C-alpha positions in Angstrom: 0.1 -0.6 -0.1 1.5 3.5 -0.8 1.4 5.8 1.9 1.1 9.2 1.2 1.4 12.9 2.9 -1.2 13.8 5.8 -0.4 17.5 7.2 -1.9 18.9 10.0 -1.8 22.1 11.7 -1.8 23.4 15.7 -0.4 25.3 18.0 3.4 25.0 19.3 2.0 23.4 22.2 0.0 20.9 20.9 3.1 20.2 18.7 5.4 19.7 21.3 2.6 17.6 23.2 2.0 15.4 20.6 5.8 15.0 20.5 6.4 14.2 24.0 3.3 11.9 23.9 4.8 9.7 20.5 8.3 10.2 22.4 6.8 8.4 25.4 5.5 5.3 23.4 8.6 4.6 21.4 7.2 6.1 18.6 7.6 8.5 15.5 5.3 11.5 15.5 3.5 10.1 12.2 2.8 7.2 14.0 1.4 8.3 16.6 -0.9 10.7 14.9 -2.2 7.9 12.6 -2.5 5.4 15.6 -4.6 8.1 17.4 -6.6 8.9 14.3 -7.3 5.2 13.6 -8.3 4.6 17.0 -10.7 7.9 16.8 -12.4 6.2 13.1 -12.9 3.5 14.9 -14.6 4.9 17.9 -16.5 6.7 15.8 -17.6 3.7 13.8 -18.6 2.0 16.7 -20.9 4.8 17.9 -22.4 4.9 14.6 -23.5 0.9 14.8 -24.4 1.4 18.0 -27.0 4.8 17.2 -28.4 2.4 14.3 -29.2 -0.7 16.3 -30.6 2.1 19.0 -32.6 3.8 16.3 -33.8 -0.4 14.8 -34.7 -0.8 18.7 -37.0 2.3 18.8 -38.5 1.5 15.1 -39.3 -2.0 16.5 -40.8 -0.4 20.1 -42.7 1.8 18.1 -44.2 -0.5 15.4 -44.5 -3.1 18.3 -46.9 -0.1 20.3 -48.7 0.6 16.9 -49.5 -2.7 16.9 -51.3 -3.0 20.2 -53.3 -0.1 19.5 -54.3 -1.4 15.9 -55.6 -4.2 18.0 -56.9 -2.7 20.9 -59.0 -0.7 18.1 -59.9 -4.0 16.6 -60.9 -6.1 19.2 -61.7 -3.8 22.1 -61.7 -4.8 25.8 -65.1 -5.5 27.8 -64.8 -2.0 29.7 -63.3 -0.5 26.4 -66.8 -1.9 24.6 -69.0 -0.6 27.8 -67.4 2.8 27.5 -68.3 2.8 23.5 -71.7 1.7 24.0 -72.4 4.7 26.8 -70.3 7.3 23.9 -73.3 5.5 21.3 -76.3 6.0 23.3 -75.0 9.4 24.3 -75.0 10.4 20.5 -78.1 8.9 19.7 -79.7 10.1 23.0 -79.3 14.1 21.4 -81.1 12.6 17.9 -84.3 10.7 19.7 -86.5 12.0 21.7 -87.0 10.3 25.3 -89.9 8.3 23.9 -87.5 6.9 20.9 -85.2 6.1 23.1 -87.3 4.3 25.9 -88.9 1.9 22.8 -85.6 1.1 21.8 -84.7 -0.4 25.1 -87.7 -2.2 25.3 -87.7 -3.6 21.7 -83.8 -3.8 21.5 -83.4 -7.1 24.1 -86.2 -8.7 22.1 -84.6 -7.6 18.3 -81.1 -8.8 19.7 -82.3 -12.6 21.0 -84.3 -13.1 17.8 -80.7 -12.0 15.9 -79.2 -14.8 17.7 -81.8 -17.2 17.2 -81.3 -17.0 13.6 -77.9 -17.0 14.0 -78.1 -20.3 15.9 -80.3 -21.7 13.2 -77.7 -20.6 10.2 -74.7 -22.2 12.0 -77.2 -25.4 12.5 -78.2 -25.7 8.8 -74.5 -25.4 7.9 
């Protein structure tokens, strides 16, 4: 591999510090600086990979949360169904008179039972 010259600029104090550290490690200034740069590059690459993994984890968490929300809407818990029924009744009560609502309550159970019987009959035919 062909080696290429890399030039750096710094203060006189920085130059002296680099020379002292290189000497302590028995290296040339070039070798010392190159190793320092390689270590930094390796650390940055490692940090970038860790960030990517972190982002993937966050995406998986978000997908899971969205799926739970969708599931709760598609198949609501019994207490949610009750709240939906109450909310629906509140909406309907503003559109219908008290007599009409009373009639719906009285005849609703009968209609519901009839529909259940129809379903049971259809299942029996299948």
